[in-house]
KOLDO-600801 format. One record per residue (C-alpha): residue in three letters; x, z, y negated. Coordinates in steps of 0.02 Angstrom, whole numbers, plus 50000, padded with zeros to 5 digits. Last residue first. Layout:
REM KOLDO-600801
AlaXZY ...
This chain:
REM KOLDO-600801
Pro498125041348598 Ala496595029848610 Arg496755015648735 Ala496374998348667 Ala497984997848566 Leu499005002148720 Leu498184988348822 Glu498514975348686 Arg500304981248659 Ala500644979848846 Lys499854962448851 Ala501004956548712 Leu502514964648795 Val502134956048960 Glu502014939048879 Gly503604941948778 Pro504554947248934 Ala504204930049010 Ile503474928349184 Glu504434913149249 Gln505774924649321 Leu504464932049437 Cys504024915849529 Arg505834910349506 Asn506374923249635 Asp508134916749666 Gly508414928049816 Asp508694913649938 Cys506824912749974 Pro506314910250157 Ser505334926550145 Asn505204938350293 Arg503534946650261 His503094945150446 Asn503144926250425 Tyr501294922650458 Ala500674938850383 Thr501354932850217 Leu502794934750095 Cys503034917450017 Pro501664918049885 Ser502244907049804 Cys503194891349856 Ser502314878349747 Met502204890449601 Arg500734898949518 Thr501414912549406 Phe500614929549433 Phe500384943349305 Cys499094956449352 His498144966649223 Thr497494983449283 Asn496134994049202 Pro494734989149321 Ser495754996449464 Leu495724991349646 Pro497514985149636 Gly497814966549675 Tyr498444964149853 Leu497604948649923 Leu497164938449768 Pro498524948449680 Thr499794937449770 Glu501444941149854 Pro503174933849818 Gly502684933749634 Phe501684948349566 Leu501984959249413 Val500764973649389 Ile500254979349215 Ser499334995849203 Pro497965005249113 Val497745023749161 Ala496045029249227 Thr496825036349386 Leu496685033549575 Ala496895014749547 Ile498645018749480 Phe499185022449659 Gln499145003849699 Gly500394998349566 Pro501425013949603 Gly501625008249786 Gly502224990449760 Asp502044974549657 Asn503234977449513 Thr502724989849382 Val502204992949203 Leu501195008949182 Leu500325013549019 Ala499835028448910 Thr500365041549037 Arg499415057849033 Gln498745058049211 Leu500155047149278 Leu501355061749288 Leu500095071449392 Leu499945056349508 Leu501835056449529 Glu501745075149563 Arg500475072249702 Ile501575058549775 Ser502945071549793 Arg504525077949710 Thr504265068949546 Tyr505955068249461 Gly506725056749591 Thr506905042849463 Leu506375049949294 Asp507785042249191 Val507385043649006 Cys507165031248863 Gln506685039948700 Pro508465046548680 Ser508975028348650 Ala510465018348712 Cys509325005348792 Gln510814999048893 Thr511215016348959 Val509415020049006 Leu509235003249092 His510855005649191 Gln510345023249236 Ala508715016749309 Gln509615004049419 Glu510825017249483 Arg509405029649510 Asp508375018649628 Ser508935028249784 Arg508235043949704 Leu506525035549712 Gly505685027349564 Ile505205030249384 Ile505985024649219 Gly505145034049075 Val504905025648907 Ala504415034348745 Leu503435024648614 Gly503825021648430 Asp503585002848431 Gly505475000648438 Ile505435010548600 Leu504204997748668 Ala505324983348613 Arg506874990948692 Cys505944994148856 Leu505294976248866 Glu507014968548837 Leu507764979948969 Tyr506374975549092 Tyr506754957149066 Gly508614960149097 Gln508154969049259 Pro507304953549327 Trp505554957049399 Ala505724964749573 Arg504764958149724 Ile506334950449802 Pro506984968149823 Leu505814970749973 Ile506064988650037 Gly505704995049863 Gly505774981749727 Ala506314993349587 Pro505804991549404 Tyr504465005149393 Ile504185008049206 Leu503135022249135 Val502535021848955 Leu502375038648867 Arg501535041548699 Arg502655052348592 Gly502495070348534 His503735077448660 Leu504705064448758 Thr506355069248676 Pro506155086548753 His506565080148929 Asp506735095149046 Gly505595106248943 Gln504435091648911 Leu504275088249098 Arg504025106749140 Arg502665108549010 Phe501945092249077 Phe501805099249253 Ala501015115449195 Asp499705106249093 Val499245094949240 Glu499055110049355 Pro498035119449223 Ala496885104149203 Pro496455103749389 Phe496705086149460 Pro495365073049490 Lys495745057249594 Cys494845042649516 Pro493575033849627 Val494055017349710 Glu492875002649691 Pro492624988049809 Leu492974970949734 Ala491594962649633 Asp490884945549677 Ser489874952449823 Leu490264946950000 Val489064939850130 Arg489474945050308 Lys490244937950466 Gly491114952050561 Arg491414943550726 Pro491934925550738 Arg490694922650810 Ser489304934750769 Asp488854950150873 Ser489424963450748 Glu489314982250776 Leu491164986750777 Val491544971350673 Ala490944979650513 Ala492374992250511 Leu493684978750533 Ser492804968350401 Leu493014982850279 Tyr494894981450305 Gln494774962950262 Arg493824967250103 Ser495184979150044 Met496454965750091 His495764953049968 Leu495224936950056 Tyr496144920350048 Pro497344923750193 Asn495844927350307 Tyr496304936450468 Leu494844933550586 Val494354949950668 Pro494484952150856 Arg493414965650939 Asn494114964451116 Ile495954964251066 Phe496764961451238 Gly497564944451210 Gly499074951851123 Arg499704952950946 Tyr500094934850908 Leu500014933450717 Gly500494915050721 Glu499454899450731 Gln497634898850680 Thr496174895350798 His495804913950828 Pro497294922050739 His496744940050774 Phe496644955550665 Gly496124971050759 Ala494624980350828 His494904988650998 Leu493344995551083 Pro493455004351252 Ala494755016751185 Gly496075020551317 Ser497425023351187 Leu498585010951274 Arg497754995851193 Ala497765003851019 Leu499585008851043 Leu500044991051090 Ser499134983850939 Ser500004996350825 Val501684991650899 Arg501374973350862 Ala501764974850677 Phe501284961750548 Leu499444962550508 Glu499094980950539 Cys497354988150514 Asp497034992750697 Leu495295000350707 Val495165010150870 Ala493505013850954 Ala492565026951055 Leu494095038151068 Lys494225050651211 Leu495505061351115 Arg496505064451274 Arg497025046151282 Leu497725047251106 Arg498755062551149 Gly499545054051299 Val499995038651198 Leu500735049151057 Arg502125056551160 Leu502785039251205 Ser502635033251024 Asp503515048750956 Arg505005046251072 Ala505145027651032 Phe505075030650843 Ala506365044550851 Leu507525033150951 Ala507285018150836 Ser507705028850685 Thr506855036450533 Asp505205028150578 Arg504325044250626 Leu502555042550693 Thr501055052450632 Leu499315058050679 Val498155064550543 Asp496685073950619 Gly497305091350570 Pro497375086250388 Ala495535080850392 Val495365062450353 Val494625054850194 Glu495455066950073 Leu496435053549977 Leu497815066349949 Glu497965068750137 Leu498265050150160 Met499615049950027 Glu500475065050102 Arg500525057450275 Asn501435041650220 Lys503205047650264 Glu502585052450438 Phe502055034650474 Val500175033350494 Leu498855036150628 Ala497135041350567 Tyr495765051250654 Leu493915051850609 Arg492805063750706 Ala491125055150716 Gln489505063350659 Pro489475054650490 Tyr489645037350568 Arg489075025050433 Glu489525035950283 Arg491225041650346 Leu491635024250411 His491185016750242 Arg492285029450150 Phe493765025050262 Met493475006550229 Pro493365009150040 Leu495035018850049 Ala495945004650139 Leu496684997749977 Val497315015349937 Leu498085016750111 Ser498914999850085 Gly499895007149939 Met500755018950058 Glu501635004750149 Ser501245000250330 Leu500705011150476 Leu498825009750465 Ile497965014150628 Val496165020450610 Leu495465030650755 Leu493655034750794 Ala492905049550887 Gln491155055150935 Pro490215038750923 Gln488355041250889 Glu487445025250937 Pro488845021651058 Leu489815005551020 Pro489364992151144 Gln490724989051275 Ala492154976751260 Arg492994971351421 Arg494754977851432 Pro496174965451456 Trp497434967951597 Leu498584952751595 Ser498644954751405 Leu499664970351437 Leu501144959651489 Arg500964947551343 Cys500914961951219 Leu502434969751302 Pro503394953351292 Val502954951351105 Gly503354969251054 Val505094970551128 Tyr505994955251059 Arg504894952250908 Asp504384969550851 Ile506094976650893 Lys506924962950790 Arg505724965250643 Gln506004984150641 Leu507884981350644 Ala507774970050490 Leu506664982650399 Asn507874997050415 Met507595012250527 
């Protein structure tokens, strides 16, 4: 199901249903001292699951006796299971492959949610109304979700009885933690708390050395030109939002310079990104530049690949968030979105972001539907020379 269709369904079906269910709001009840079951709904991109990791850990520590469930899109299940914050049997999923599959799964899910006897639902979505509807229909007496309060936009129903103020100036990892805090908050707006200067930390994901060794033996067997060289990974695709991509010509300039420094370059991405990767490989005209799009068959294999990578250079997207699970340095290029909200939770990441009058233009208030005509000047203003200089600095600081 493409993004345009999702937006139409959300607007023309989601809004009327939210207004209808708002006629029957549920009065909030105090959270039990020992809640037996909690649900987190986070349907958006995989990278958001990494940003929500501190919230999951907080819930585990604050309510150790509670059974913690999570609802995600089926394609994001693997990422959640890798984070090991929810038992595999407690991961609930929806398919977004088509509108029909999504509707069928949603109808089946409502009955299952009601049988779980949930004490509370934490709805982490900013943009979609379906999550708010599912939280309302779950039967949970407490429904924590983002709410506009005195702001315009973000209408997701008048039945959220633990409303959290969406703050466009606050990093998303902290906003997710506010959802957890609001369950026991009596302030107005709920969830008022003093924040530390440092962002929450994400622990590195350990992998068995034999598994890493086996993966790299396979990689070097398939791409022998990588052997004996430090590897830099490049993710040039924009994913479902192409406007987030740094210009391809800039990536080409960067790749040629890195190869000239004696490094190997691997272009990563999905199979659907292969045409773009092949263009870069062809233009580089070097055996030290290889196409690795589709090479990793799972998120776990991508994380294995990152274990012995010298550097990752990526657009804002999934890989830029996954890198927080490793000790690998990275460069993340922002433009239509801002690192103030979505910067990776990694001390080894450098974010490039050019302050422009129109940036960031992808927000909760426009459902990530940018008014830009595709001329993403915010990214074009980030010069390849700047990125190359930072890449060399990070590589020099990290021992081979």
